[in-house]
C-alpha positions as CSV (number, residue, x, y, z in Angstrom):
1,X,18.6,0.8,25.1
2,X,20.1,-1.7,22.8
3,X,21.9,-0.2,19.6
4,X,20.4,-1.5,16.3
5,X,24.1,-2.6,15.5
6,X,23.4,-5.3,18.1
7,X,20.8,-6.8,15.8
8,X,23.0,-6.9,12.8
9,X,25.7,-8.6,15.0
10,X,23.1,-11.2,15.9
11,X,22.2,-11.6,12.2
12,X,26.0,-12.0,11.3
13,X,26.1,-14.9,14.1
14,X,23.1,-16.5,12.3
15,X,24.8,-16.2,8.9
16,X,28.0,-17.9,10.1
17,X,25.9,-20.6,11.6
18,X,23.9,-21.1,8.4
19,X,26.8,-20.6,6.0
20,X,30.0,-21.6,8.0
21,X,32.3,-21.3,5.2
22,X,31.8,-17.5,4.9
23,X,34.9,-15.5,5.9
24,X,35.4,-12.0,7.0
25,X,32.3,-11.4,9.1
26,X,34.0,-10.2,12.0
27,X,35.7,-7.5,9.8
28,X,32.2,-6.5,8.5
29,X,30.9,-6.2,12.0
30,X,33.7,-3.7,12.6
31,X,32.8,-1.8,9.5
32,X,29.2,-1.6,10.6
33,X,30.0,-0.2,14.1
34,X,32.5,2.4,12.7
35,X,30.3,3.7,10.0
36,X,27.0,3.6,12.3
37,X,29.0,5.7,14.9
38,X,29.8,8.4,12.3
39,X,26.8,8.1,10.0
40,X,24.1,7.1,12.4
41,X,20.8,5.5,11.5
42,X,21.3,6.7,7.8
43,X,24.0,4.2,7.4
44,X,21.7,1.2,8.3
45,X,18.8,2.6,6.4
46,X,20.1,4.2,3.3
47,X,23.7,3.2,2.6
48,X,23.0,-0.6,3.3
49,X,19.7,-0.5,1.2
50,X,21.7,1.2,-1.7
51,X,24.1,-1.7,-1.6
52,X,21.1,-4.1,-1.8
53,X,19.8,-2.0,-4.7
54,X,22.9,-2.7,-6.6
55,X,22.9,-6.3,-5.8
56,X,19.2,-6.5,-7.1
57,X,20.2,-4.8,-10.3
58,X,23.1,-7.2,-10.6
59,X,20.8,-10.1,-10.3
60,X,18.7,-8.7,-13.1
61,X,21.6,-7.7,-15.4
62,X,24.0,-10.2,-14.7
63,X,26.6,-7.8,-13.7
64,X,27.3,-6.1,-10.3
65,X,28.0,-2.5,-10.1
66,X,29.5,-1.4,-6.6
67,X,27.9,1.7,-5.2
68,X,30.3,4.7,-4.6
69,X,29.5,4.8,-0.9
70,X,31.5,1.4,-0.6
71,X,35.0,0.9,-1.5
72,X,36.1,-1.9,-3.7
73,X,38.6,-4.5,-3.0
74,X,41.9,-3.7,-5.0
75,X,41.8,-4.7,-8.3
76,X,38.3,-6.4,-7.7
77,X,34.7,-5.6,-8.7
78,X,33.0,-6.1,-5.4
79,X,33.3,-4.2,-2.2
80,X,35.4,-5.0,0.7
81,X,32.2,-5.0,2.8
82,X,30.4,-8.4,2.9
83,X,32.9,-9.5,0.3
84,X,32.8,-13.0,1.9
85,X,29.1,-13.3,1.1
86,X,29.1,-11.4,-2.3
87,X,32.0,-13.4,-3.7
88,X,29.7,-16.4,-3.6
89,X,27.0,-14.8,-5.6
90,X,29.3,-12.5,-8.0
91,X,32.5,-13.2,-9.5
92,X,35.0,-10.9,-7.4
93,X,37.2,-10.1,-10.4
94,X,34.5,-9.5,-13.2
95,X,31.5,-8.7,-11.3
96,X,29.5,-11.2,-13.3
97,X,26.7,-13.3,-11.7
98,X,27.9,-16.8,-11.0
99,X,26.4,-19.7,-13.0
100,X,25.0,-21.3,-9.9
101,X,24.7,-18.5,-7.2
102,X,23.8,-19.9,-3.7
103,X,20.1,-18.8,-2.7
104,X,21.0,-19.1,0.8
105,X,23.7,-16.6,0.5
106,X,21.3,-14.0,-1.6
107,X,18.7,-14.4,1.5
108,X,21.4,-13.7,4.0
109,X,22.6,-10.7,2.2
110,X,19.2,-9.2,1.9
111,X,18.4,-9.9,5.6
112,X,21.4,-7.9,6.6
113,X,21.2,-5.0,3.9
114,X,17.3,-4.4,4.1
115,X,16.7,-4.8,7.8
116,X,16.4,-1.0,8.5
117,X,14.9,0.1,5.2
118,X,11.6,0.9,6.5
119,X,12.7,2.2,10.1
120,X,10.8,5.2,11.4
121,X,12.6,8.5,11.0
122,X,13.0,11.6,13.3
123,X,10.5,14.3,13.3
124,X,13.0,16.8,11.6
125,X,13.6,14.2,8.8
126,X,9.9,13.7,8.5
127,X,9.2,17.3,8.0
128,X,11.8,17.3,5.1
129,X,10.4,14.3,3.6
130,X,6.6,15.8,4.0
131,X,7.8,18.9,2.0
132,X,9.5,16.9,-0.6
133,X,6.4,14.6,-1.0
134,X,3.9,17.8,-1.5
135,X,6.3,19.4,-4.0
136,X,6.3,16.0,-6.0
137,X,2.6,15.9,-5.9
138,X,2.3,19.3,-7.3
139,X,4.9,18.8,-10.0
140,X,3.5,15.5,-11.2
141,X,0.2,17.1,-11.5
142,X,1.5,20.0,-13.3
143,X,3.1,17.6,-15.8
144,X,-0.3,16.1,-16.7
145,X,-1.3,19.2,-18.5
146,X,1.4,18.3,-21.0
147,X,-0.1,14.9,-21.9
148,X,-1.1,14.3,-25.5
149,X,-2.4,11.0,-26.3
150,X,-1.7,9.2,-29.7
151,X,-5.0,9.1,-31.8
152,X,-4.2,5.5,-32.9
153,X,-3.7,4.3,-29.4
154,X,-6.9,6.3,-28.2
155,X,-9.0,4.5,-30.8
156,X,-7.6,1.2,-29.8
157,X,-8.0,1.7,-26.1
158,X,-11.7,2.9,-26.6
159,X,-12.4,-0.1,-28.6
160,X,-11.0,-2.5,-25.9
161,X,-12.8,-0.6,-23.0
162,X,-16.2,-1.0,-24.6
163,X,-15.7,-4.9,-24.1
164,X,-15.3,-4.9,-20.4
165,X,-17.2,-4.2,-17.2
166,X,-20.7,-4.6,-18.8
167,X,-22.3,-4.9,-15.4
168,X,-21.9,-1.1,-14.7
169,X,-24.8,-0.7,-17.3
170,X,-27.3,-2.3,-14.9
171,X,-26.3,-0.5,-11.7
172,X,-28.9,1.3,-9.9
173,X,-27.1,4.5,-9.0
174,X,-29.7,5.9,-6.8
175,X,-29.3,2.9,-4.4
176,X,-25.6,2.5,-4.1
177,X,-24.1,0.4,-1.1
178,X,-22.9,3.8,0.3
179,X,-20.9,3.7,3.6
180,X,-18.0,5.6,5.6
181,X,-14.6,4.4,5.1
182,X,-12.3,3.8,7.9
183,X,-10.0,6.7,7.3
184,X,-10.1,10.4,8.0
185,X,-12.0,12.9,6.0
186,X,-11.4,16.5,4.9
187,X,-13.9,17.8,7.9
188,X,-11.4,16.1,10.5
189,X,-14.2,14.7,12.5
190,X,-14.5,11.6,14.7
191,X,-15.8,8.4,13.4
192,X,-19.4,8.9,14.7
193,X,-19.3,12.5,13.9
194,X,-19.0,11.7,10.2
195,X,-22.9,10.9,10.2
196,X,-23.4,14.4,11.5
197,X,-21.0,16.0,8.9
198,X,-22.7,13.8,6.2
199,X,-25.9,15.3,7.0
200,X,-24.6,19.0,7.0
201,X,-22.9,18.2,3.8
202,X,-26.1,16.8,2.2
203,X,-27.8,20.1,3.2
204,X,-25.0,22.2,1.4
205,X,-24.8,19.8,-1.6
206,X,-28.6,19.2,-1.7
207,X,-28.6,18.2,-5.4
208,X,-25.8,15.6,-5.1
209,X,-27.6,14.1,-2.1
210,X,-30.9,13.8,-3.9
211,X,-29.2,12.2,-6.9
212,X,-27.8,9.4,-4.9
213,X,-30.9,8.9,-2.6
214,X,-29.4,10.8,0.5
215,X,-32.0,13.4,0.4
216,X,-33.5,12.0,3.7
217,X,-30.4,13.0,5.4
218,X,-30.6,16.7,4.3
219,X,-33.9,17.9,6.0
220,X,-35.9,16.9,9.2
221,X,-37.6,14.1,7.5
222,X,-38.6,15.8,4.3
223,X,-37.7,14.8,0.7
224,X,-36.3,16.7,-1.9
225,X,-39.2,19.3,-2.2
226,X,-38.3,20.6,1.3
227,X,-35.4,22.3,0.1
228,X,-33.7,23.8,-2.9
229,X,-30.3,23.0,-4.4
230,X,-27.6,25.4,-3.2
231,X,-25.5,26.6,-6.2
232,X,-21.8,25.6,-5.7
233,X,-19.0,28.1,-6.1
234,X,-17.4,28.3,-9.6
235,X,-14.0,26.8,-9.7
236,X,-12.8,28.4,-12.9
237,X,-10.8,31.2,-11.2
238,X,-9.3,29.1,-8.6
239,X,-5.8,28.4,-9.6
240,X,-2.4,27.7,-8.0
241,X,-1.3,31.4,-7.6
242,X,-0.4,34.0,-5.2
243,X,-3.8,34.3,-3.5
244,X,-3.9,30.7,-2.4
245,X,-0.5,30.9,-1.3
246,X,-1.0,33.9,0.8
247,X,-4.0,32.4,2.6
248,X,-6.9,33.8,0.7
249,X,-8.9,30.5,0.4
250,X,-11.9,30.5,-2.0
251,X,-15.3,29.5,-0.8
252,X,-15.6,26.0,-2.0
253,X,-18.5,23.7,-2.1
254,X,-18.3,21.0,0.6
255,X,-17.9,18.3,-2.1
256,X,-15.1,20.0,-4.1
257,X,-12.0,20.2,-1.8
258,X,-9.8,17.6,-0.4
259,X,-7.0,18.0,2.0
260,X,-3.5,16.7,1.3
261,X,-1.3,15.0,4.1
262,X,1.6,12.4,3.8
263,X,2.1,9.3,5.5
264,X,5.5,7.2,5.9
265,X,6.4,5.1,3.0
266,X,10.2,4.4,3.6
267,X,13.0,6.0,5.2
268,X,13.8,8.1,2.2
269,X,10.0,9.1,1.1
270,X,6.6,9.7,2.3
271,X,3.4,8.9,0.6
272,X,0.8,11.5,-0.2
273,X,-2.8,10.9,0.7
274,X,-5.9,13.1,-0.1
275,X,-8.4,13.4,2.7
276,X,-11.7,13.3,0.9
277,X,-14.9,15.4,2.0
278,X,-17.3,13.2,4.0
279,X,-20.1,13.3,1.4
280,X,-17.7,12.5,-1.6
281,X,-16.2,9.4,0.4
282,X,-19.5,8.1,1.4
283,X,-20.5,7.8,-2.4
284,X,-16.9,6.8,-3.4
285,X,-17.2,3.8,-1.0
286,X,-20.6,2.8,-2.9
287,X,-19.1,3.3,-6.3
288,X,-15.9,1.1,-5.1
289,X,-18.2,-1.7,-4.3
290,X,-20.2,-1.9,-7.5
291,X,-16.8,-1.4,-9.6
292,X,-15.3,-4.3,-7.7
293,X,-18.3,-6.4,-8.3
294,X,-18.2,-5.6,-12.0
295,X,-14.7,-6.7,-12.2
296,X,-15.3,-10.0,-10.5
297,X,-18.3,-10.5,-13.1
298,X,-16.3,-9.4,-16.0
299,X,-15.0,-12.5,-18.0
300,X,-12.0,-10.4,-19.4
301,X,-10.8,-8.4,-16.4
302,X,-11.1,-11.2,-13.8
303,X,-8.4,-12.9,-15.6
304,X,-6.0,-10.3,-14.9
305,X,-7.2,-8.6,-11.8
306,X,-8.0,-9.8,-8.2
307,X,-8.0,-6.7,-6.1
308,X,-8.1,-8.6,-2.8
309,X,-5.4,-11.2,-3.7
310,X,-1.8,-10.5,-4.2
311,X,-0.7,-13.9,-4.1
312,X,-1.3,-14.3,-7.8
313,X,1.0,-11.5,-8.6
314,X,3.6,-13.0,-6.1
315,X,3.3,-16.3,-7.7
316,X,4.1,-15.1,-11.1
317,X,6.9,-13.1,-9.9
318,X,8.4,-16.3,-8.4
319,X,7.9,-18.2,-11.6
320,X,9.3,-15.2,-13.6
321,X,12.5,-15.2,-11.4
322,X,13.2,-18.7,-12.4
323,X,12.4,-19.2,-16.2
324,X,12.4,-15.5,-17.2
325,X,8.9,-15.7,-18.9
326,X,7.3,-13.0,-16.9
327,X,8.6,-9.4,-16.3
328,X,7.6,-7.2,-13.2
329,X,6.9,-3.6,-14.0
330,X,6.5,-0.9,-11.3
331,X,5.3,2.7,-11.9
332,X,6.5,5.7,-10.3
333,X,3.8,8.0,-8.8
334,X,1.3,5.9,-10.4
335,X,-1.9,7.4,-9.0
336,X,-0.4,10.9,-9.1
337,X,0.1,10.5,-12.8
338,X,-3.2,8.9,-13.7
339,X,-4.6,11.5,-16.1
340,X,-8.4,12.6,-15.7
341,X,-8.6,12.5,-19.4
342,X,-7.3,8.8,-19.4
343,X,-10.1,7.8,-17.0
344,X,-12.7,9.6,-18.9
345,X,-11.7,7.7,-22.1
346,X,-11.7,4.3,-20.4
347,X,-15.1,4.8,-18.9
348,X,-16.6,6.8,-21.9
349,X,-18.9,3.9,-22.8
350,X,-20.2,3.5,-19.1
351,X,-21.5,7.1,-19.0
352,X,-23.5,6.7,-15.8
353,X,-20.6,5.4,-13.8
354,X,-18.3,8.1,-15.1
355,X,-20.6,10.9,-14.2
356,X,-21.1,9.4,-10.8
357,X,-17.3,9.1,-10.4
358,X,-16.8,12.7,-11.4
359,X,-19.8,14.0,-9.3
360,X,-17.9,12.6,-6.0
361,X,-14.4,13.4,-7.1
362,X,-12.5,16.2,-5.4
363,X,-11.7,18.9,-8.1
364,X,-9.2,20.8,-6.0
365,X,-6.8,19.9,-3.2
366,X,-5.7,22.1,-0.2
367,X,-1.9,21.6,0.4
368,X,-0.7,22.9,3.6
369,X,2.5,24.3,1.9
370,X,1.3,25.9,-1.3
371,X,-2.4,26.5,-0.8
372,X,-5.2,25.2,-3.2
373,X,-4.5,23.6,-6.6
374,X,-6.8,22.4,-9.2
375,X,-6.1,18.7,-9.8
376,X,-5.6,17.4,-13.3
377,X,-5.0,13.7,-12.2
378,X,-8.1,11.7,-11.6
379,X,-7.6,11.7,-7.9
380,X,-4.9,11.1,-5.1
381,X,-4.6,8.0,-3.0
382,X,-7.5,8.6,-0.5
383,X,-10.2,8.6,-3.0
384,X,-11.8,5.2,-2.4
385,X,-12.0,4.7,-6.4
386,X,-8.3,5.4,-7.1
387,X,-7.1,1.9,-6.5
388,X,-9.6,0.0,-8.6
389,X,-9.8,2.8,-11.3
390,X,-5.9,2.7,-11.7
391,X,-5.8,-1.1,-11.7
392,X,-8.3,-1.2,-14.6
393,X,-6.5,1.8,-16.5
394,X,-3.1,-0.2,-16.3
395,X,-4.7,-3.6,-17.2
396,X,-6.5,-2.3,-20.3
397,X,-3.2,-0.4,-21.5
398,X,-1.4,-3.6,-21.1
399,X,-4.0,-5.5,-23.0
400,X,-3.8,-3.0,-25.9
401,X,-0.1,-3.6,-25.9
402,X,-0.4,-7.2,-26.2
403,X,-2.8,-6.9,-29.0
404,X,-0.4,-4.6,-30.7
405,X,2.5,-7.0,-30.4
406,X,0.3,-9.9,-31.6
407,X,-1.1,-7.6,-34.6
408,X,-4.7,-8.5,-33.6
409,X,-7.7,-6.3,-33.7
410,X,-9.7,-5.9,-30.4
411,X,-12.4,-8.8,-30.8
412,X,-13.9,-10.2,-27.6
413,X,-11.9,-13.5,-28.0
414,X,-8.5,-11.7,-28.5
415,X,-9.0,-9.2,-25.8
416,X,-9.9,-12.2,-23.4
417,X,-6.8,-14.2,-24.4
418,X,-4.6,-11.0,-24.0
419,X,-6.0,-10.4,-20.4
420,X,-4.6,-13.9,-19.6
421,X,-1.1,-12.9,-20.3
422,X,-0.9,-10.1,-17.7
423,X,-1.6,-9.7,-14.2
424,X,-2.2,-6.3,-12.3
425,X,-2.7,-5.2,-8.8
426,X,-2.5,-1.5,-8.4
427,X,0.6,-0.2,-10.0
428,X,2.5,-3.6,-9.7
429,X,2.1,-5.2,-13.5
430,X,3.3,-8.5,-14.7
431,X,3.4,-9.3,-18.2
432,X,4.9,-12.0,-20.2
433,X,8.4,-10.9,-21.0
434,X,8.0,-10.9,-24.8
435,X,5.4,-8.0,-24.6
436,X,7.5,-5.6,-22.1
437,X,8.6,-3.3,-25.0
438,X,5.0,-2.7,-26.2
439,X,3.8,-2.2,-22.6
440,X,6.4,0.4,-21.8
441,X,5.5,2.1,-25.0
442,X,1.8,2.1,-24.2
443,X,2.3,3.3,-20.6
444,X,4.7,6.1,-21.5
445,X,2.1,7.2,-24.3
446,X,-0.4,8.0,-21.5
447,X,2.0,10.0,-19.3
448,X,2.9,7.1,-16.9
449,X,6.6,6.6,-15.8
450,X,8.2,3.3,-15.3
451,X,10.3,2.8,-12.1
452,X,13.3,1.4,-13.6
453,X,15.1,0.4,-10.4
454,X,12.1,-1.6,-9.2
455,X,11.2,-3.1,-12.7
456,X,12.7,-6.4,-13.6
457,X,12.7,-7.9,-17.0
458,X,15.6,-10.0,-17.3
459,X,17.8,-12.1,-14.9
460,X,17.0,-14.1,-12.0
461,X,15.2,-11.5,-9.8
462,X,11.6,-10.2,-9.7
463,X,9.8,-8.0,-7.3
464,X,5.9,-7.7,-7.1
465,X,3.3,-7.0,-4.3
466,X,5.8,-7.2,-1.4
467,X,7.5,-10.6,-2.6
468,X,11.2,-10.6,-3.6
469,X,12.1,-13.7,-5.8
470,X,15.4,-15.0,-6.7
471,X,15.7,-17.9,-9.0
472,X,12.2,-19.2,-8.0
473,X,12.8,-18.7,-4.2
474,X,11.3,-16.3,-1.8
475,X,14.1,-13.9,-0.6
476,X,11.9,-11.3,0.9
477,X,13.7,-9.9,4.1
478,X,12.3,-9.0,7.4
479,X,11.8,-5.4,7.9
480,X,12.6,-3.8,11.2
481,X,10.0,-1.0,11.4
482,X,10.1,0.2,15.0
483,X,13.2,0.4,17.3
484,X,13.0,1.7,21.0
485,X,14.9,4.8,21.6
486,X,13.7,5.1,25.2
487,X,12.4,2.4,27.7
488,X,9.0,3.2,27.0
489,X,6.1,0.5,26.9
490,X,4.4,1.8,23.8
491,X,1.8,-1.1,22.6
492,X,2.5,-0.6,18.8
493,X,6.3,-0.8,19.4
494,X,5.9,-3.9,21.5
495,X,3.7,-5.5,18.9
496,X,6.1,-4.6,16.1
497,X,9.2,-6.2,18.0
498,X,7.2,-9.3,18.8
499,X,6.2,-9.7,15.1
500,X,9.9,-9.1,14.1
501,X,11.2,-11.7,16.4
502,X,8.7,-14.3,15.4
503,X,9.6,-13.7,11.6
504,X,13.2,-14.1,12.4
505,X,12.5,-17.4,14.4
506,X,10.3,-18.9,11.6
507,X,13.2,-18.1,9.1
508,X,15.8,-20.0,11.4
509,X,17.4,-16.7,12.3
510,X,17.6,-17.7,16.0
511,X,20.2,-15.3,17.2
512,X,18.5,-12.4,15.8
513,X,15.1,-13.6,17.1
514,X,16.3,-14.2,20.7
515,X,17.9,-10.7,20.8
516,X,14.6,-9.0,19.8
517,X,12.9,-11.3,22.2
518,X,15.2,-10.3,25.3
519,X,14.8,-6.5,24.4
520,X,10.8,-7.0,24.2
521,X,10.8,-8.8,27.8
522,X,13.1,-6.1,29.2
523,X,10.7,-3.4,28.0
524,X,7.5,-5.0,29.0
525,X,7.5,-8.6,30.7
526,X,7.8,-12.2,29.8
527,X,5.3,-13.5,27.1
528,X,4.2,-17.0,26.7
529,X,4.4,-19.3,23.6
530,X,1.3,-18.9,21.4
531,X,-0.2,-20.4,18.2
532,X,0.7,-18.6,15.0
533,X,-3.2,-18.4,14.6
534,X,-3.8,-16.9,18.0
535,X,-4.6,-13.2,18.6
536,X,-2.5,-13.5,21.8
537,X,0.9,-11.6,22.1
538,X,3.6,-14.1,22.4
539,X,6.4,-16.2,20.7
540,X,5.7,-18.5,17.8
541,X,7.6,-21.9,17.5
542,X,8.0,-24.3,14.5
543,X,5.8,-26.8,16.2
544,X,3.1,-24.3,16.8
545,X,3.2,-24.7,20.7
546,X,0.8,-23.0,23.0
547,X,0.2,-23.0,26.7
548,X,-3.0,-23.7,28.5
549,X,-3.9,-22.4,32.0
550,X,-7.4,-23.9,32.6
551,X,-10.5,-25.4,31.0
552,X,-13.3,-22.9,30.1
553,X,-16.7,-24.7,30.7
554,X,-18.6,-22.2,28.6
555,X,-16.3,-22.4,25.7
556,X,-15.7,-26.1,26.2
557,X,-11.9,-25.7,25.4
558,X,-8.6,-24.8,27.0
559,X,-7.7,-21.2,27.6
560,X,-4.7,-19.3,28.6
561,X,-4.2,-15.7,30.1
562,X,-2.6,-13.8,27.4
563,X,-2.0,-10.3,26.2
564,X,-3.8,-8.9,23.1
565,X,-3.4,-5.4,21.2
566,X,-6.8,-3.7,21.3
567,X,-7.7,-0.2,20.1
568,X,-8.4,2.5,22.4
569,X,-12.0,4.0,22.6
570,X,-12.9,7.7,23.0
571,X,-16.3,9.5,23.7
572,X,-18.2,10.0,20.6
573,X,-21.7,10.6,21.2
574,X,-24.4,11.2,18.5
575,X,-28.0,11.5,18.6
576,X,-31.0,12.5,16.4
577,X,-31.0,11.9,12.7
578,X,-27.2,11.1,12.7
579,X,-27.7,8.3,15.3
580,X,-30.8,7.1,13.3
581,X,-28.9,7.0,9.9
582,X,-26.0,5.2,11.4
583,X,-28.1,2.6,13.2
584,X,-30.4,1.9,10.1
585,X,-27.3,1.9,7.8
586,X,-25.6,-0.6,9.8
587,X,-28.6,-2.9,9.9
588,X,-29.0,-2.7,6.2
589,X,-25.3,-3.4,5.6
590,X,-25.4,-6.4,7.9
591,X,-28.5,-7.7,6.6
592,X,-27.0,-7.6,2.9
593,X,-23.8,-9.3,4.1
594,X,-25.3,-11.7,6.2
595,X,-22.6,-11.0,8.8
596,X,-22.9,-11.5,12.5
597,X,-24.6,-8.8,14.5
598,X,-21.6,-8.2,16.8
599,X,-22.0,-4.5,17.3
600,X,-20.8,-2.6,20.3
601,X,-23.9,-1.7,22.4
602,X,-22.6,1.7,23.1
603,X,-21.6,2.3,19.5
604,X,-23.6,5.7,19.5
605,X,-21.6,6.9,22.5
606,X,-18.0,5.9,21.7
607,X,-15.8,5.1,18.7
608,X,-12.3,3.5,18.1
609,X,-9.3,5.8,17.9
610,X,-7.5,4.7,15.0
611,X,-3.7,4.2,15.5
612,X,-4.0,4.3,19.4
613,X,-3.7,1.1,21.2
614,X,-3.4,-0.6,24.6
615,X,-2.4,-4.0,25.8
616,X,-5.2,-5.9,27.5
617,X,-5.0,-9.1,29.5
618,X,-7.6,-11.5,28.3
619,X,-8.5,-15.3,28.6
620,X,-7.7,-16.6,25.2
621,X,-8.5,-20.0,23.4
622,X,-5.3,-22.2,23.7
623,X,-5.8,-23.7,20.1
624,X,-2.9,-24.9,18.0
625,X,-2.3,-25.9,14.5
């Protein structure tokens, strides 16, 4: 198979074409080949990325500091490696950012240095990262117990929280728009089997089921009079101790115990996810819907929160990189450090919602390495409420910081105006630069940690919601996420490489695009030109060209024979009350959303296998533009 060094060689060819005055690229390629031979993929994924981190910090501070893993030019402040490019951005003698650095050079540097930042790693490396992530999850949770909130800040936050999310007072919590989420659950059952597991959970947690109108699922057609609530086990004595580490797992209720797993985040870290019990997740999804609706209808929070639109954060990051008026703040382990007591404080004036959120919260988590722990955080990523709740929490803390900086009491008008000075999406926070110090202080006061290397308050660089901006320009690199180690026709690998090639092509990096394209067609087969709006697997073009093979009389349009990535199906039969519940719930959900009734006729017999795909040949519309 082709070496990843060949991709960097192609990128250097593109750089020489785009920036013909750059010198030393042949020498840089020799350095890449030599270090890759001795250091392996770690050089491409870690060492090069660390050099890019140093460049980003230099853009922010105005002075470049060369990482120790790269030798400097004698008597200079910049490294020998890529010096022909870096000297056009930073002064080689002083390391200071030039008055007018070339944006095109910055873009080229980031394409080279960031290419393999998110590449998949070996299984041995993944096991090590998994253990590190689990340990970090436990350590951050333990640190929450040491939090002590300042009384003056608590009072101000409480006053601000009373002015938002008024719609939560009118929610009918017995008729939530409950539903299953797309992810896995702690019971580790297939998609359709969630309905059977839900009924079993309702039988074990009958009181919780009855409270949220799910009592019909807990018996053969009877109501709440047909059963008695089963008392849940006490959690008071279940601690992170020797008993749980030795495999003595306490008897927990169905709704009290989540399971911890990790998923890829970057080449140097994995992200922790909690798999929630099926009944918890079912209710969490309903509360998630009403909370998002309440944000949309809240005059204050809708000015700073849009939980389905990252573009607003990205636009402010771009503006901030040009005029310096906005700072981007990133938090470390944001959800893992979200104190349960902070959430209780924020929703104290919305008691019904808070009680419901705590009802479906998993109080304990089963870790594969350290047994069961008692969670002090609100919840891990995996709880459907974590993302909107943390977004609200960080937004309110930032609003309080703005009020403090301006010296205003929390009246409705002042709070509304303060919300217009910030923008929050999860743990990506953007504030006007003059409020940064206060925002830092407020976040730290409630146990949260600033990721200093990814937070930018000065200079020409900003980063938010996946967008990297330099001096008002988008300099986000293309990330190579998959690279073939064997000549296998894995559908996800093929789709990833096709996407990578198309991204390079649209950026004018034609040598890199063609190199990846040739590799795909060696692995699989020749692919056609397709529209950027097509579901077909193929190559994009600047004029959005497509091919057409025939006229479809039924569709009344031109079509072509193309390939698409489709999910694999597996046998997943349900019947009885589980099948009835799914069918009725699906009909009700489609009726509320007025969505088309495009349901698989055999949805009670089979389900989609997540992350398992295949390439299918189909006739596809040949539209373009």
